[in-house]
C-alpha positions as CSV (number, residue, x, y, z in Angstrom):
1,M,41.1,-8.8,28.8
2,L,38.7,-11.5,28.0
3,F,39.7,-14.9,26.6
4,R,37.7,-17.6,24.9
5,V,38.1,-21.3,25.7
6,H,37.2,-23.8,23.0
7,R,37.7,-27.6,22.5
8,T,39.9,-28.8,19.7
9,P,38.2,-31.1,17.1
10,S,38.3,-34.8,17.5
11,T,40.6,-35.1,14.4
12,A,43.4,-33.3,16.3
13,L,46.2,-35.2,17.9
14,K,45.4,-34.4,21.5
15,H,41.9,-34.0,22.9
16,T,42.6,-31.1,25.2
17,V,41.1,-27.7,25.9
18,H,43.2,-24.8,24.7
19,L,43.1,-21.2,25.7
20,V,42.8,-19.1,22.6
21,R,44.3,-15.6,23.1
22,K,41.8,-13.6,21.2
23,K,40.4,-10.3,22.4
24,L,36.6,-10.3,22.6
25,S,34.7,-7.1,22.3
26,T,32.5,-6.0,25.0
27,S,29.1,-4.5,24.4
28,H,26.7,-2.3,26.3
29,V,23.7,-4.3,27.4
30,T,20.4,-2.5,28.2
31,A,17.8,-4.1,30.3
32,A,15.0,-5.3,28.1
33,T,11.9,-3.4,29.1
34,Q,8.7,-5.4,28.7
35,L,6.6,-3.8,25.9
36,P,2.9,-3.7,26.5
37,R,0.6,-5.9,24.5
38,R,-0.7,-4.6,21.2
39,L,-4.0,-3.0,21.3
40,T,-6.8,-5.0,19.7
41,V,-9.3,-2.9,17.7
42,N,-12.9,-3.9,17.6
43,E,-14.0,-5.0,14.1
44,K,-17.2,-3.0,14.3
45,D,-15.3,0.2,14.7
46,I,-13.5,-0.2,11.4
47,E,-14.6,0.8,7.9
48,E,-12.6,-1.0,5.3
49,A,-12.2,0.0,1.6
50,F,-10.1,-1.5,-1.1
51,L,-8.5,0.9,-3.6
52,K,-6.4,0.7,-6.7
53,G,-2.8,1.2,-6.0
54,S,-0.6,3.9,-7.4
55,G,3.1,4.7,-7.8
56,P,5.8,2.2,-8.7
57,G,4.8,-1.4,-9.4
58,G,3.6,-1.2,-12.9
59,Q,0.3,-2.1,-14.5
60,K,-0.5,-4.9,-12.0
61,I,-0.6,-2.4,-9.1
62,N,-2.6,0.1,-11.0
63,K,-5.2,-2.5,-12.3
64,T,-6.0,-4.4,-9.1
65,S,-7.7,-3.2,-5.9
66,S,-5.0,-4.4,-3.6
67,A,-4.4,-1.2,-1.6
68,V,-6.3,-1.1,1.7
69,Q,-7.8,1.9,3.5
70,L,-9.0,1.6,7.0
71,K,-11.0,4.2,9.0
72,H,-11.5,4.0,12.7
73,V,-15.0,5.5,13.1
74,P,-14.8,6.6,16.8
75,T,-11.5,8.5,16.4
76,G,-11.7,9.3,12.7
77,I,-8.1,8.0,12.1
78,V,-7.6,6.9,8.5
79,V,-4.7,4.5,7.5
80,K,-3.8,3.4,3.9
81,S,-1.4,0.6,3.0
82,Q,-0.2,-0.5,-0.4
83,A,3.2,-1.9,0.7
84,T,2.8,-5.2,-1.1
85,R,0.8,-6.6,-4.1
86,S,-1.2,-8.8,-1.8
87,R,-4.5,-7.6,-0.5
88,S,-4.4,-9.8,2.6
89,Q,-0.9,-8.6,3.5
90,N,-1.8,-5.0,3.0
91,R,-4.9,-5.5,5.2
92,K,-2.7,-6.9,8.0
93,I,-0.1,-4.1,7.7
94,A,-2.9,-1.5,7.7
95,R,-4.5,-3.0,10.8
96,Q,-1.2,-3.0,12.7
97,N,-0.6,0.7,11.7
98,L,-4.1,1.6,12.8
99,A,-3.7,-0.1,16.1
100,E,-0.4,1.7,16.7
101,K,-1.9,5.1,15.9
102,I,-4.9,4.5,18.2
103,E,-2.7,3.3,21.0
104,E,-0.4,6.3,20.6
105,L,-3.4,8.6,20.8
106,E,-4.8,6.9,23.9
107,K,-1.6,6.2,25.9
108,G,0.8,8.9,24.6
109,P,4.4,8.4,25.8
110,E,3.6,5.0,27.3
111,S,2.6,3.4,24.0
112,R,4.6,0.7,22.2
113,T,5.7,3.0,19.5
114,A,6.9,5.6,21.9
115,L,8.8,3.0,24.0
116,K,10.4,1.5,20.9
117,A,11.5,5.0,19.7
118,E,13.0,5.7,23.1
119,I,15.0,2.5,23.0
120,K,16.3,3.3,19.5
121,R,17.2,6.8,20.6
122,K,19.2,5.5,23.5
123,Q,21.0,2.9,21.3
124,K,21.9,5.6,18.8
125,A,23.3,7.8,21.5
126,S,25.4,5.0,22.9
127,K,26.8,4.2,19.5
128,S,27.7,7.8,18.8
129,K,29.5,8.0,22.2
130,K,31.5,5.0,21.4
131,A,32.4,6.4,17.9
132,R,33.6,9.6,19.6
133,R,35.8,7.6,22.1
134,K,37.3,5.7,19.2
135,Y,38.0,8.8,17.3
136,R,39.7,10.5,20.3
137,A,41.8,7.4,20.8
138,L,42.9,7.5,17.2
139,Q,43.8,11.2,17.5
140,D,45.9,10.5,20.6
141,N,47.7,7.7,18.9
142,R,48.5,9.9,15.9
143,A,49.9,12.6,18.2
144,V,52.3,10.2,19.8
145,E,53.5,8.9,16.5
146,V,54.2,12.4,15.2
147,D,56.2,13.2,18.4
148,E,58.2,10.0,18.0
149,E,59.0,10.9,14.4
150,E,60.2,14.3,15.4
151,G,62.3,12.8,18.2
152,T,61.0,15.1,20.9
153,D,58.9,14.6,24.0
154,L,55.5,16.3,24.1
155,E,56.3,17.4,27.7
156,N,59.6,19.0,26.7
157,R,58.1,20.7,23.7
158,M,55.3,22.2,26.0
159,E,57.9,23.4,28.5
160,D,59.9,25.0,25.7
161,E,56.7,26.8,24.4
162,A,55.9,28.0,27.9
163,R,59.4,29.5,28.3
164,E,59.1,31.2,24.9
165,E,55.8,32.8,25.9
166,R,57.3,34.1,29.2
167,V,60.2,35.8,27.3
């Protein structure tokens, strides 16, 4: 069991260190893998176009040319972004998306996006394992409670059932 030690405030009567009996939760710590640097795309290889947005956002989105479309000429990859109403923010988002797609194409499973997806997958698997363990513990506790209510031991009941099957 883990305990936490903390100092009492100066307004308290005694200035001593108390041991607080409080259970602290433990967590699974994964080693932080160093992600590779982001790929920088040469400006000469990009064709940039500004388009009128569409979808939710009202008249302002539909009137202004704030959506950005980038095309990487050597690979032919096209990325469009209209996440915000700001042209400069959309340009930044589109450049990041384009760099990620190019890197994924070049490096495959060793790219930043693939590594991030793998980390998320492992975290999700760990969480689901923990949830299953908690669920099993709850099931076991409920079984014990039921047996106590009936006033019989689980072992005695199992022995009785085994005898009945033999007969």
